[in-house]
All heavy atoms as a GROMACS GRO file, in nm:
protein
  627
    1MET      N    1   9.280  11.022  10.276
    1MET     CA    2   9.422  11.030  10.300
    1MET      C    3   9.459  10.923  10.404
    1MET      O    4   9.397  10.917  10.510
    1MET     CB    5   9.458  11.169  10.353
    1MET     CG    6   9.606  11.186  10.377
    1MET     SD    7   9.657  11.340  10.454
    1MET     CE    8   9.588  11.462  10.350
    2PRO      N    9   9.560  10.840  10.376
    2PRO     CA   10   9.597  10.736  10.472
    2PRO      C   11   9.662  10.796  10.597
    2PRO      O   12   9.720  10.904  10.592
    2PRO     CB   13   9.695  10.650  10.393
    2PRO     CG   14   9.747  10.736  10.285
    2PRO     CD   15   9.638  10.833  10.253
    3LYS      N   16   9.649  10.722  10.705
    3LYS     CA   17   9.708  10.765  10.830
    3LYS      C   18   9.860  10.757  10.821
    3LYS      O   19   9.915  10.669  10.756
    3LYS     CB   20   9.657  10.674  10.941
    3LYS     CG   21   9.688  10.722  11.079
    3LYS     CD   22   9.618  10.634  11.181
    3LYS     CE   23   9.651  10.682  11.320
    3LYS     NZ   24   9.588  10.599  11.421
    4GLN      N   25   9.929  10.851  10.885
    4GLN     CA   26  10.074  10.848  10.884
    4GLN      C   27  10.125  10.726  10.960
    4GLN      O   28  10.069  10.688  11.062
    4GLN     CB   29  10.131  10.974  10.950
    4GLN     CG   30  10.115  11.098  10.869
    4GLN     CD   31  10.177  11.218  10.940
    4GLN    OE1   32  10.172  11.228  11.062
    4GLN    NE2   33  10.234  11.308  10.862
    5LYS      N   34  10.230  10.667  10.909
    5LYS     CA   35  10.290  10.551  10.976
    5LYS      C   36  10.402  10.600  11.066
    5LYS      O   37  10.515  10.618  11.022
    5LYS     CB   38  10.343  10.452  10.872
    5LYS     CG   39  10.234  10.392  10.787
    5LYS     CD   40  10.288  10.303  10.679
    5LYS     CE   41  10.175  10.252  10.592
    5LYS     NZ   42  10.222  10.179  10.476
    6LEU      N   43  10.368  10.624  11.192
    6LEU     CA   44  10.464  10.676  11.287
    6LEU      C   45  10.487  10.576  11.399
    6LEU      O   46  10.396  10.499  11.434
    6LEU     CB   47  10.414  10.807  11.348
    6LEU     CG   48  10.386  10.923  11.254
    6LEU    CD1   49  10.319  11.036  11.328
    6LEU    CD2   50  10.513  10.970  11.188
    7SER      N   51  10.606  10.580  11.455
    7SER     CA   52  10.633  10.497  11.572
    7SER      C   53  10.549  10.551  11.688
    7SER      O   54  10.505  10.667  11.685
    7SER     CB   55  10.782  10.504  11.608
    7SER     OG   56  10.815  10.634  11.654
    8PRO      N   57  10.526  10.470  11.789
    8PRO     CA   58  10.446  10.519  11.903
    8PRO      C   59  10.504  10.646  11.966
    8PRO      O   60  10.430  10.737  12.003
    8PRO     CB   61  10.450  10.403  12.001
    8PRO     CG   62  10.469  10.282  11.915
    8PRO     CD   63  10.556  10.327  11.802
    9LYS      N   64  10.637  10.654  11.973
    9LYS     CA   65  10.701  10.772  12.031
    9LYS      C   66  10.677  10.895  11.943
    9LYS      O   67  10.644  11.002  11.993
    9LYS     CB   68  10.851  10.746  12.045
    9LYS     CG   69  10.927  10.855  12.114
    9LYS     CD   70  11.075  10.819  12.129
    9LYS     CE   71  11.152  10.935  12.189
    9LYS     NZ   72  11.296  10.905  12.197
   10ALA      N   73  10.694  10.878  11.812
   10ALA     CA   74  10.673  10.990  11.720
   10ALA      C   75  10.526  11.031  11.717
   10ALA      O   76  10.494  11.150  11.707
   10ALA     CB   77  10.720  10.951  11.580
   11ALA      N   78  10.435  10.934  11.724
   11ALA     CA   79  10.291  10.964  11.724
   11ALA      C   80  10.253  11.045  11.847
   11ALA      O   81  10.173  11.139  11.839
   11ALA     CB   82  10.210  10.835  11.717
   12ALA      N   83  10.311  11.010  11.961
   12ALA     CA   84  10.282  11.083  12.084
   12ALA      C   85  10.335  11.226  12.075
   12ALA      O   86  10.268  11.321  12.118
   12ALA     CB   87  10.344  11.011  12.204
   13ALA      N   88  10.454  11.242  12.018
   13ALA     CA   89  10.511  11.376  12.002
   13ALA      C   90  10.427  11.460  11.907
   13ALA      O   91  10.402  11.578  11.932
   13ALA     CB   92  10.655  11.366  11.951
   14LYS      N   93  10.380  11.398  11.798
   14LYS     CA   94  10.294  11.469  11.701
   14LYS      C   95  10.163  11.510  11.767
   14LYS      O   96  10.112  11.620  11.744
   14LYS     CB   97  10.268  11.382  11.579
   14LYS     CG   98  10.183  11.452  11.473
   14LYS     CD   99  10.163  11.364  11.354
   14LYS     CE  100  10.082  11.422  11.242
   14LYS     NZ  101  10.006  11.540  11.262
   15LYS      N  102  10.108  11.422  11.847
   15LYS     CA  103   9.983  11.452  11.916
   15LYS      C  104   9.999  11.574  12.007
   15LYS      O  105   9.913  11.663  12.010
   15LYS     CB  106   9.940  11.331  11.998
   15LYS     CG  107   9.806  11.344  12.065
   15LYS     CD  108   9.768  11.217  12.137
   15LYS     CE  109   9.633  11.231  12.202
   15LYS     NZ  110   9.594  11.108  12.273
   16ARG      N  111  10.112  11.581  12.079
   16ARG     CA  112  10.138  11.696  12.166
   16ARG      C  113  10.154  11.825  12.084
   16ARG      O  114  10.099  11.929  12.120
   16ARG     CB  115  10.264  11.672  12.250
   16ARG     CG  116  10.243  11.580  12.367
   16ARG     CD  117  10.360  11.585  12.464
   16ARG     NE  118  10.487  11.546  12.402
   16ARG     CZ  119  10.531  11.421  12.391
   16ARG    NH1  120  10.458  11.321  12.440
   16ARG    NH2  121  10.647  11.395  12.334
   17ARG      N  122  10.228  11.817  11.972
   17ARG     CA  123  10.247  11.935  11.886
   17ARG      C  124  10.115  11.983  11.827
   17ARG      O  125  10.085  12.103  11.827
   17ARG     CB  126  10.342  11.902  11.770
   17ARG     CG  127  10.487  11.904  11.803
   17ARG     CD  128  10.572  11.903  11.676
   17ARG     NE  129  10.533  11.803  11.578
   17ARG     CZ  130  10.577  11.678  11.574
   17ARG    NH1  131  10.662  11.634  11.665
   17ARG    NH2  132  10.537  11.596  11.479
   18ASP      N  133  10.037  11.888  11.775
   18ASP     CA  134   9.909  11.924  11.713
   18ASP      C  135   9.814  11.987  11.814
   18ASP      O  136   9.744  12.084  11.782
   18ASP     CB  137   9.845  11.802  11.648
   18ASP     CG  138   9.917  11.754  11.524
   18ASP    OD1  139  10.008  11.826  11.476
   18ASP    OD2  140   9.883  11.645  11.474
   19LEU      N  141   9.811  11.932  11.934
   19LEU     CA  142   9.724  11.987  12.037
   19LEU      C  143   9.768  12.126  12.078
   19LEU      O  144   9.685  12.216  12.096
   19LEU     CB  145   9.721  11.893  12.158
   19LEU     CG  146   9.622  11.930  12.269
   19LEU    CD1  147   9.479  11.931  12.216
   19LEU    CD2  148   9.634  11.835  12.385
   20ALA      N  149   9.899  12.145  12.090
   20ALA     CA  150   9.951  12.278  12.126
   20ALA      C  151   9.915  12.380  12.018
   20ALA      O  152   9.877  12.493  12.050
   20ALA     CB  153  10.103  12.271  12.145
   21PHE      N  154   9.924  12.342  11.892
   21PHE     CA  155   9.889  12.432  11.783
   21PHE      C  156   9.739  12.462  11.783
   21PHE      O  157   9.697  12.576  11.763
   21PHE     CB  158   9.931  12.373  11.648
   21PHE     CG  159   9.896  12.459  11.530
   21PHE    CD1  160   9.962  12.578  11.509
   21PHE    CD2  161   9.796  12.423  11.442
   21PHE    CE1  162   9.930  12.660  11.401
   21PHE    CE2  163   9.763  12.503  11.335
   21PHE     CZ  164   9.830  12.622  11.315
   22ALA      N  165   9.658  12.359  11.809
   22ALA     CA  166   9.512  12.377  11.808
   22ALA      C  167   9.466  12.469  11.921
   22ALA      O  168   9.361  12.532  11.911
   22ALA     CB  169   9.443  12.242  11.820
   23LYS      N  170   9.545  12.478  12.027
   23LYS     CA  171   9.507  12.559  12.143
   23LYS      C  172   9.561  12.702  12.137
   23LYS      O  173   9.540  12.778  12.231
   23LYS     CB  174   9.554  12.492  12.272
   23LYS     CG  175   9.474  12.369  12.309
   23LYS     CD  176   9.521  12.314  12.442
   23LYS     CE  177   9.435  12.198  12.487
   23LYS     NZ  178   9.479  12.147  12.618
   24THR      N  179   9.631  12.738  12.030
   24THR     CA  180   9.682  12.875  12.021
   24THR      C  181   9.565  12.973  12.007
   24THR      O  182   9.456  12.937  11.959
   24THR     CB  183   9.778  12.894  11.902
   24THR    OG1  184   9.708  12.866  11.782
   24THR    CG2  185   9.900  12.805  11.915
   25PHE      N  186   9.589  13.096  12.045
   25PHE     CA  187   9.484  13.198  12.042
   25PHE      C  188   9.429  13.216  11.900
   25PHE      O  189   9.307  13.223  11.881
   25PHE     CB  190   9.540  13.330  12.094
   25PHE     CG  191   9.441  13.442  12.091
   25PHE    CD1  192   9.334  13.445  12.179
   25PHE    CD2  193   9.452  13.544  11.998
   25PHE    CE1  194   9.241  13.547  12.175
   25PHE    CE2  195   9.361  13.648  11.995
   25PHE     CZ  196   9.255  13.649  12.084
   26ALA      N  197   9.517  13.220  11.801
   26ALA     CA  198   9.473  13.242  11.662
   26ALA      C  199   9.385  13.128  11.613
   26ALA      O  200   9.283  13.150  11.548
   26ALA     CB  201   9.594  13.260  11.570
   27ARG      N  202   9.423  13.002  11.645
   27ARG     CA  203   9.344  12.888  11.600
   27ARG      C  204   9.207  12.885  11.668
   27ARG      O  205   9.106  12.856  11.606
   27ARG     CB  206   9.417  12.755  11.629
   27ARG     CG  207   9.534  12.728  11.539
   27ARG     CD  208   9.498  12.720  11.392
   27ARG     NE  209   9.387  12.632  11.366
   27ARG     CZ  210   9.303  12.644  11.265
   27ARG    NH1  211   9.316  12.741  11.179
   27ARG    NH2  212   9.204  12.559  11.248
   28LYS      N  213   9.205  12.918  11.797
   28LYS     CA  214   9.077  12.921  11.869
   28LYS      C  215   8.985  13.027  11.810
   28LYS      O  216   8.865  13.006  11.795
   28LYS     CB  217   9.100  12.950  12.018
   28LYS     CG  218   9.153  12.833  12.096
   28LYS     CD  219   9.168  12.874  12.242
   28LYS     CE  220   9.224  12.764  12.327
   28LYS     NZ  221   9.243  12.806  12.466
   29ARG      N  222   9.044  13.143  11.776
   29ARG     CA  223   8.964  13.251  11.720
   29ARG      C  224   8.910  13.214  11.582
   29ARG      O  225   8.793  13.238  11.552
   29ARG     CB  226   9.051  13.377  11.710
   29ARG     CG  227   8.973  13.504  11.705
   29ARG     CD  228   9.059  13.624  11.723
   29ARG     NE  229   9.152  13.633  11.611
   29ARG     CZ  230   9.262  13.706  11.610
   29ARG    NH1  231   9.294  13.776  11.716
   29ARG    NH2  232   9.340  13.710  11.506
   30LYS      N  233   8.993  13.151  11.497
   30LYS     CA  234   8.946  13.109  11.365
   30LYS      C  235   8.840  13.000  11.375
   30LYS      O  236   8.742  13.000  11.300
   30LYS     CB  237   9.064  13.058  11.281
   30LYS     CG  238   9.149  13.169  11.226
   30LYS     CD  239   9.262  13.114  11.141
   30LYS     CE  240   9.352  13.226  11.094
   30LYS     NZ  241   9.469  13.176  11.024
   31LYS      N  242   8.858  12.908  11.470
   31LYS     CA  243   8.759  12.801  11.487
   31LYS      C  244   8.624  12.859  11.532
   31LYS      O  245   8.519  12.821  11.480
   31LYS     CB  246   8.809  12.699  11.589
   31LYS     CG  247   8.718  12.580  11.603
   31LYS     CD  248   8.775  12.476  11.695
   31LYS     CE  249   8.679  12.359  11.706
   31LYS     NZ  250   8.724  12.258  11.799
   32ALA      N  251   8.628  12.952  11.625
   32ALA     CA  252   8.505  13.015  11.674
   32ALA      C  253   8.436  13.093  11.562
   32ALA      O  254   8.314  13.087  11.545
   32ALA     CB  255   8.535  13.107  11.792
   33GLU      N  256   8.517  13.165  11.482
   33GLU     CA  257   8.461  13.240  11.370
   33GLU      C  258   8.395  13.145  11.269
   33GLU      O  259   8.285  13.169  11.221
   33GLU     CB  260   8.570  13.321  11.300
   33GLU     CG  261   8.520  13.399  11.180
   33GLU     CD  262   8.631  13.460  11.097
   33GLU    OE1  263   8.747  13.420  11.111
   33GLU    OE2  264   8.598  13.548  11.016
   34ASN      N  265   8.464  13.035  11.240
   34ASN     CA  266   8.413  12.936  11.146
   34ASN      C  267   8.280  12.877  11.195
   34ASN      O  268   8.185  12.863  11.118
   34ASN     CB  269   8.516  12.826  11.124
   34ASN     CG  270   8.485  12.740  11.005
   34ASN    OD1  271   8.407  12.778  10.918
   34ASN    ND2  272   8.543  12.623  11.001
   35GLN      N  273   8.273  12.845  11.324
   35GLN     CA  274   8.150  12.790  11.380
   35GLN      C  275   8.035  12.890  11.370
   35GLN      O  276   7.923  12.854  11.333
   35GLN     CB  277   8.172  12.748  11.525
   35GLN     CG  278   8.256  12.624  11.539
   35GLN     CD  279   8.284  12.589  11.684
   35GLN    OE1  280   8.270  12.672  11.774
   35GLN    NE2  281   8.325  12.466  11.707
   36ARG      N  282   8.063  13.018  11.403
   36ARG     CA  283   7.961  13.122  11.393
   36ARG      C  284   7.907  13.135  11.252
   36ARG      O  285   7.786  13.140  11.229
   36ARG     CB  286   8.020  13.257  11.435
   36ARG     CG  287   7.993  13.300  11.573
   36ARG     CD  288   8.027  13.446  11.598
   36ARG     NE  289   8.146  13.496  11.534
   36ARG     CZ  290   8.270  13.488  11.583
   36ARG    NH1  291   8.290  13.429  11.699
   36ARG    NH2  292   8.372  13.538  11.518
   37LEU      N  293   7.999  13.140  11.155
   37LEU     CA  294   7.960  13.158  11.016
   37LEU      C  295   7.886  13.036  10.961
   37LEU      O  296   7.791  13.051  10.885
   37LEU     CB  297   8.083  13.189  10.931
   37LEU     CG  298   8.147  13.324  10.960
   37LEU    CD1  299   8.284  13.334  10.899
   37LEU    CD2  300   8.058  13.436  10.911
   38ARG      N  301   7.929  12.916  10.998
   38ARG     CA  302   7.861  12.795  10.952
   38ARG      C  303   7.718  12.791  11.006
   38ARG      O  304   7.624  12.761  10.934
   38ARG     CB  305   7.936  12.669  10.996
   38ARG     CG  306   8.064  12.644  10.917
   38ARG     CD  307   8.123  12.508  10.948
   38ARG     NE  308   8.051  12.402  10.881
   38ARG     CZ  309   8.066  12.369  10.753
   38ARG    NH1  310   8.152  12.436  10.678
   38ARG    NH2  311   7.998  12.271  10.700
   39ARG      N  312   7.703  12.822  11.134
   39ARG     CA  313   7.568  12.822  11.193
   39ARG      C  314   7.478  12.924  11.126
   39ARG      O  315   7.361  12.896  11.097
   39ARG     CB  316   7.578  12.850  11.343
   39ARG     CG  317   7.636  12.735  11.422
   39ARG     CD  318   7.648  12.768  11.568
   39ARG     NE  319   7.717  12.660  11.638
   39ARG     CZ  320   7.803  12.679  11.737
   39ARG    NH1  321   7.831  12.800  11.780
   39ARG    NH2  322   7.861  12.576  11.796
   40ALA      N  323   7.532  13.042  11.098
   40ALA     CA  324   7.454  13.147  11.033
   40ALA      C  325   7.417  13.107  10.891
   40ALA      O  326   7.304  13.132  10.845
   40ALA     CB  327   7.532  13.278  11.031
   41ALA      N  328   7.510  13.044  10.820
   41ALA     CA  329   7.484  13.002  10.681
   41ALA      C  330   7.376  12.894  10.677
   41ALA      O  331   7.286  12.898  10.592
   41ALA     CB  332   7.612  12.952  10.616
   42ILE      N  333   7.384  12.799  10.769
   42ILE     CA  334   7.284  12.692  10.774
   42ILE      C  335   7.148  12.750  10.811
   42ILE      O  336   7.046  12.715  10.752
   42ILE     CB  337   7.327  12.583  10.875
   42ILE    CG1  338   7.449  12.507  10.820
   42ILE    CG2  339   7.214  12.486  10.904
   42ILE    CD1  340   7.519  12.419  10.921
   43LYS      N  341   7.147  12.844  10.904
   43LYS     CA  342   7.022  12.907  10.948
   43LYS      C  343   6.956  12.983  10.833
   43LYS      O  344   6.834  12.986  10.822
   43LYS     CB  345   7.051  13.002  11.063
   43LYS     CG  346   6.930  13.043  11.142
   43LYS     CD  347   6.972  13.121  11.265
   43LYS     CE  348   6.853  13.152  11.351
   43LYS     NZ  349   6.892  13.225  11.474
   44SER      N  350   7.039  13.044  10.746
   44SER     CA  351   6.983  13.120  10.634
   44SER      C  352   6.949  13.031  10.514
   44SER      O  353   6.905  13.081  10.411
   44SER     CB  354   7.080  13.230  10.591
   44SER     OG  355   7.195  13.175  10.531
   45GLY      N  356   6.972  12.900  10.528
   45GLY     CA  357   6.931  12.806  10.424
   45GLY      C  358   7.034  12.776  10.317
   45GLY      O  359   7.003  12.714  10.216
   46ARG      N  360   7.158  12.818  10.336
   46ARG     CA  361   7.263  12.790  10.238
   46ARG      C  362   7.312  12.646  10.252
   46ARG      O  363   7.321  12.594  10.363
   46ARG     CB  364   7.381  12.885  10.256
   46ARG     CG  365   7.346  13.027  10.218
   46ARG     CD  366   7.460  13.122  10.235
   46ARG     NE  367   7.576  13.080  10.159
   46ARG     CZ  368   7.698  13.128  10.180
   46ARG    NH1  369   7.720  13.216  10.273
   46ARG    NH2  370   7.800  13.087  10.106
   47ASN      N  371   7.346  12.584  10.140
   47ASN     CA  372   7.401  12.449  10.142
   47ASN      C  373   7.553  12.459  10.145
   47ASN      O  374   7.616  12.493  10.046
   47ASN     CB  375   7.355  12.371  10.018
   47ASN     CG  376   7.408  12.230  10.018
   47ASN    OD1  377   7.454  12.180  10.121
   47ASN    ND2  378   7.403  12.165   9.904
   48ILE      N  379   7.611  12.430  10.260
   48ILE     CA  380   7.756  12.440  10.275
   48ILE      C  381   7.818  12.304  10.302
   48ILE      O  382   7.931  12.295  10.348
   48ILE     CB  383   7.794  12.540  10.386
   48ILE    CG1  384   7.729  12.502  10.518
   48ILE    CG2  385   7.758  12.681  10.347
   48ILE    CD1  386   7.782  12.577  10.637
   49LYS      N  387   7.747  12.199  10.268
   49LYS     CA  388   7.798  12.064  10.289
   49LYS      C  389   7.923  12.044  10.203
   49LYS      O  390   7.924  12.072  10.084
   49LYS     CB  391   7.692  11.961  10.252
   49LYS     CG  392   7.728  11.821  10.294
   49LYS     CD  393   7.612  11.727  10.278
   49LYS     CE  394   7.650  11.593  10.336
   49LYS     NZ  395   7.533  11.517  10.374
   50GLY      N  396   8.031  11.997  10.264
   50GLY     CA  397   8.156  11.974  10.191
   50GLY      C  398   8.235  12.099  10.164
   50GLY      O  399   8.325  12.100  10.081
   51LYS      N  400   8.204  12.208  10.236
   51LYS     CA  401   8.275  12.334  10.214
   51LYS      C  402   8.340  12.381  10.343
   51LYS      O  403   8.294  12.351  10.452
   51LYS     CB  404   8.179  12.441  10.161
   51LYS     CG  405   8.127  12.410  10.024
   51LYS     CD  406   8.047  12.524   9.968
   51LYS     CE  407   8.002  12.490   9.826
   51LYS     NZ  408   7.927  12.600   9.768
   52ASP      N  409   8.449  12.455  10.327
   52ASP     CA  410   8.519  12.518  10.438
   52ASP      C  411   8.516  12.668  10.419
   52ASP      O  412   8.509  12.716  10.306
   52ASP     CB  413   8.667  12.475  10.439
   52ASP     CG  414   8.690  12.340  10.505
   52ASP    OD1  415   8.598  12.290  10.571
   52ASP    OD2  416   8.800  12.286  10.488
   53TYR      N  417   8.527  12.740  10.528
   53TYR     CA  418   8.531  12.886  10.519
   53TYR      C  419   8.673  12.930  10.491
   53TYR      O  420   8.768  12.891  10.558
   53TYR     CB  421   8.480  12.949  10.649
   53TYR     CG  422   8.468  13.098  10.640
   53TYR    CD1  423   8.365  13.156  10.567
   53TYR    CD2  424   8.559  13.182  10.702
   53TYR    CE1  425   8.353  13.293  10.557
   53TYR    CE2  426   8.548  13.319  10.693
   53TYR     CZ  427   8.445  13.373  10.620
   53TYR     OH  428   8.433  13.510  10.610
   54ASP      N  429   8.690  13.012  10.390
   54ASP     CA  430   8.821  13.068  10.355
   54ASP      C  431   8.834  13.202  10.424
   54ASP      O  432   8.766  13.298  10.388
   54ASP     CB  433   8.833  13.084  10.203
   54ASP     CG  434   8.973  13.123  10.159
   54ASP    OD1  435   9.051  13.168  10.245
   54ASP    OD2  436   9.003  13.110  10.039
   55HIS      N  437   8.923  13.211  10.524
   55HIS     CA  438   8.937  13.333  10.603
   55HIS      C  439   8.998  13.446  10.521
   55HIS      O  440   8.978  13.562  10.552
   55HIS     CB  441   9.022  13.306  10.727
   55HIS     CG  442   8.958  13.210  10.821
   55HIS    ND1  443   8.870  13.248  10.918
   55HIS    CD2  444   8.965  13.075  10.832
   55HIS    CE1  445   8.826  13.143  10.985
   55HIS    NE2  446   8.883  13.036  10.935
   56LYS      N  447   9.073  13.412  10.418
   56LYS     CA  448   9.137  13.515  10.336
   56LYS      C  449   9.037  13.577  10.239
   56LYS      O  450   9.032  13.699  10.224
   56LYS     CB  451   9.254  13.454  10.259
   56LYS     CG  452   9.342  13.558  10.192
   56LYS     CD  453   9.469  13.496  10.137
   56LYS     CE  454   9.436  13.407  10.020
   56LYS     NZ  455   9.552  13.354   9.952
   57ASP      N  456   8.955  13.494  10.173
   57ASP     CA  457   8.858  13.544  10.075
   57ASP      C  458   8.721  13.572  10.137
   57ASP      O  459   8.631  13.621  10.069
   57ASP     CB  460   8.842  13.444   9.961
   57ASP     CG  461   8.969  13.429   9.879
   57ASP    OD1  462   9.055  13.519   9.887
   57ASP    OD2  463   8.982  13.329   9.807
   58SER      N  464   8.703  13.536  10.263
   58SER     CA  465   8.578  13.559  10.336
   58SER      C  466   8.456  13.497  10.268
   58SER      O  467   8.353  13.562  10.253
   58SER     CB  468   8.554  13.709  10.357
   58SER     OG  469   8.661  13.766  10.428
   59LYS      N  470   8.470  13.370  10.226
   59LYS     CA  471   8.356  13.298  10.170
   59LYS      C  472   8.379  13.148  10.183
   59LYS      O  473   8.491  13.104  10.210
   59LYS     CB  474   8.334  13.336  10.024
   59LYS     CG  475   8.447  13.303   9.930
   59LYS     CD  476   8.416  13.350   9.790
   59LYS     CE  477   8.530  13.324   9.695
   59LYS     NZ  478   8.501  13.369   9.561
   60PHE      N  479   8.271  13.073  10.166
   60PHE     CA  480   8.281  12.928  10.173
   60PHE      C  481   8.329  12.873  10.039
   60PHE      O  482   8.281  12.916   9.933
   60PHE     CB  483   8.145  12.865  10.208
   60PHE     CG  484   8.109  12.885  10.352
   60PHE    CD1  485   8.027  12.989  10.390
   60PHE    CD2  486   8.158  12.801  10.449
   60PHE    CE1  487   7.994  13.008  10.523
   60PHE    CE2  488   8.127  12.819  10.582
   60PHE     CZ  489   8.044  12.923  10.620
   61LYS      N  490   8.427  12.782  10.045
   61LYS     CA  491   8.482  12.719   9.925
   61LYS      C  492   8.484  12.569   9.947
   61LYS      O  493   8.480  12.522  10.060
   61LYS     CB  494   8.627  12.763   9.903
   61LYS     CG  495   8.647  12.904   9.861
   61LYS     CD  496   8.795  12.925   9.836
   61LYS     CE  497   8.822  13.058   9.772
   61LYS     NZ  498   8.965  13.074   9.744
   62SER      N  499   8.494  12.495   9.836
   62SER     CA  500   8.510  12.352   9.851
   62SER      C  501   8.641  12.327   9.924
   62SER      O  502   8.734  12.409   9.921
   62SER     CB  503   8.513  12.283   9.714
   62SER     OG  504   8.633  12.314   9.646
   63ILE      N  505   8.649  12.215   9.992
   63ILE     CA  506   8.768  12.182  10.069
   63ILE      C  507   8.891  12.181   9.978
   63ILE      O  508   8.997  12.230  10.013
   63ILE     CB  509   8.749  12.047  10.140
   63ILE    CG1  510   8.637  12.059  10.243
   63ILE    CG2  511   8.878  12.002  10.207
   63ILE    CD1  512   8.586  11.929  10.298
   64LYS      N  513   8.873  12.128   9.858
   64LYS     CA  514   8.982  12.121   9.761
   64LYS      C  515   9.032  12.261   9.722
   64LYS      O  516   9.152  12.286   9.715
   64LYS     CB  517   8.936  12.046   9.637
   64LYS     CG  518   9.042  12.028   9.532
   64LYS     CD  519   8.987  11.951   9.413
   64LYS     CE  520   9.090  11.936   9.305
   64LYS     NZ  521   9.037  11.865   9.189
   65ALA      N  522   8.941  12.353   9.698
   65ALA     CA  523   8.977  12.487   9.654
   65ALA      C  524   9.037  12.571   9.766
   65ALA      O  525   9.104  12.670   9.740
   65ALA     CB  526   8.856  12.559   9.596
   66ASN      N  527   9.014  12.529   9.891
   66ASN     CA  528   9.059  12.607  10.006
   66ASN      C  529   9.197  12.563  10.055
   66ASN      O  530   9.235  12.590  10.166
   66ASN     CB  531   8.957  12.596  10.119
   66ASN     CG  532   8.975  12.701  10.224
   66ASN    OD1  533   9.039  12.802  10.201
   66ASN    ND2  534   8.921  12.677  10.342
   67ARG      N  535   9.272  12.494   9.973
   67ARG     CA  536   9.405  12.447  10.011
   67ARG      C  537   9.510  12.508   9.920
   67ARG      O  538   9.485  12.532   9.802
   67ARG     CB  539   9.414  12.294  10.000
   67ARG     CG  540   9.319  12.219  10.090
   67ARG     CD  541   9.355  12.236  10.238
   67ARG     NE  542   9.269  12.163  10.327
   67ARG     CZ  543   9.162  12.214  10.385
   67ARG    NH1  544   9.126  12.338  10.361
   67ARG    NH2  545   9.090  12.142  10.468
   68GLY      N  546   9.627  12.532   9.974
   68GLY     CA  547   9.742  12.572   9.893
   68GLY      C  548   9.732  12.708   9.829
   68GLY      O  549   9.778  12.727   9.716
   69ASN      N  550   9.672  12.806   9.897
   69ASN     CA  551   9.672  12.944   9.848
   69ASN      C  552   9.613  12.956   9.708
   69ASN      O  553   9.671  13.019   9.620
   69ASN     CB  554   9.815  13.001   9.855
   69ASN     CG  555   9.818  13.151   9.843
   69ASN    OD1  556   9.720  13.219   9.873
   69ASN    ND2  557   9.929  13.205   9.798
   70ASP      N  558   9.500  12.897   9.685
   70ASP     CA  559   9.427  12.906   9.556
   70ASP      C  560   9.511  12.859   9.437
   70ASP      O  561   9.509  12.920   9.331
   70ASP     CB  562   9.377  13.049   9.532
   70ASP     CG  563   9.279  13.094   9.639
   70ASP    OD1  564   9.192  13.012   9.676
   70ASP    OD2  565   9.289  13.208   9.687
   71GLY      N  566   9.589  12.754   9.457
   71GLY     CA  567   9.669  12.698   9.348
   71GLY      C  568   9.803  12.764   9.327
   71GLY      O  569   9.880  12.724   9.240
   72LYS      N  570   9.836  12.866   9.408
   72LYS     CA  571   9.964  12.936   9.392
   72LYS      C  572  10.073  12.879   9.481
   72LYS      O  573  10.186  12.925   9.478
   72LYS     CB  574   9.945  13.085   9.422
   72LYS     CG  575   9.848  13.154   9.330
   72LYS     CD  576   9.835  13.300   9.366
   72LYS     CE  577   9.725  13.364   9.285
   72LYS     NZ  578   9.609  13.400   9.366
   73GLY      N  579  10.038  12.782   9.566
   73GLY     CA  580  10.136  12.726   9.658
   73GLY      C  581  10.147  12.811   9.783
   73GLY      O  582  10.097  12.922   9.788
   74THR      N  583  10.211  12.755   9.885
   74THR     CA  584  10.216  12.825  10.013
   74THR      C  585  10.344  12.905  10.036
   74THR      O  586  10.355  12.977  10.132
   74THR     CB  587  10.199  12.725  10.129
   74THR    OG1  588  10.300  12.624  10.117
   74THR    CG2  589  10.062  12.662  10.125
   75LYS      N  590  10.441  12.894   9.946
   75LYS     CA  591  10.567  12.967   9.965
   75LYS      C  592  10.546  13.118   9.954
   75LYS      O  593  10.608  13.194  10.028
   75LYS     CB  594  10.671  12.924   9.862
   75LYS     CG  595  10.732  12.789   9.893
   75LYS     CD  596  10.843  12.759   9.795
   75LYS     CE  597  10.907  12.625   9.828
   75LYS     NZ  598  11.015  12.592   9.735
   76LYS      N  599  10.460  13.162   9.863
   76LYS     CA  600  10.440  13.305   9.839
   76LYS      C  601  10.324  13.363   9.922
   76LYS      O  602  10.287  13.477   9.903
   76LYS     CB  603  10.413  13.330   9.692
   76LYS     CG  604  10.528  13.290   9.602
   76LYS     CD  605  10.494  13.308   9.456
   76LYS     CE  606  10.607  13.263   9.370
   76LYS     NZ  607  10.574  13.269   9.229
   77GLU      N  608  10.270  13.283  10.010
   77GLU     CA  609  10.150  13.325  10.083
   77GLU      C  610  10.177  13.442  10.179
   77GLU      O  611  10.092  13.526  10.199
   77GLU     CB  612  10.094  13.207  10.161
   77GLU     CG  613   9.953  13.229  10.209
   77GLU     CD  614   9.888  13.102  10.260
   77GLU    OE1  615   9.956  13.005  10.292
   77GLU    OE2  616   9.766  13.101  10.266
   78ARG      N  617  10.292  13.449  10.238
   78ARG     CA  618  10.318  13.554  10.338
   78ARG      C  619  10.392  13.668  10.282
   78ARG      O  620  10.473  13.692  10.222
   78ARG     CB  621  10.391  13.496  10.455
   78ARG     CG  622  10.300  13.400  10.526
   78ARG     CD  623  10.360  13.351  10.652
   78ARG     NE  624  10.265  13.254  10.705
   78ARG     CZ  625  10.267  13.213  10.827
   78ARG    NH1  626  10.354  13.256  10.910
   78ARG    NH2  627  10.179  13.126  10.869
   0.00000   0.00000   0.00000
């Protein structure tokens, strides 16, 4: 995916927003859970290269399959 073409001011604002979102309690908890599960999966000998953990389905999926609510789009997700 190509990098977004943003002005320096817009890029700085995006950086602040992204960092604020990454530091939220929910994101920290999901990241920690993902790290725990990845380490456990690697330790048990599973090949998870190129896969992400799907928190909704509780399993590892390809990065492609783990986007957009399993092909249903994100509008109906909540």
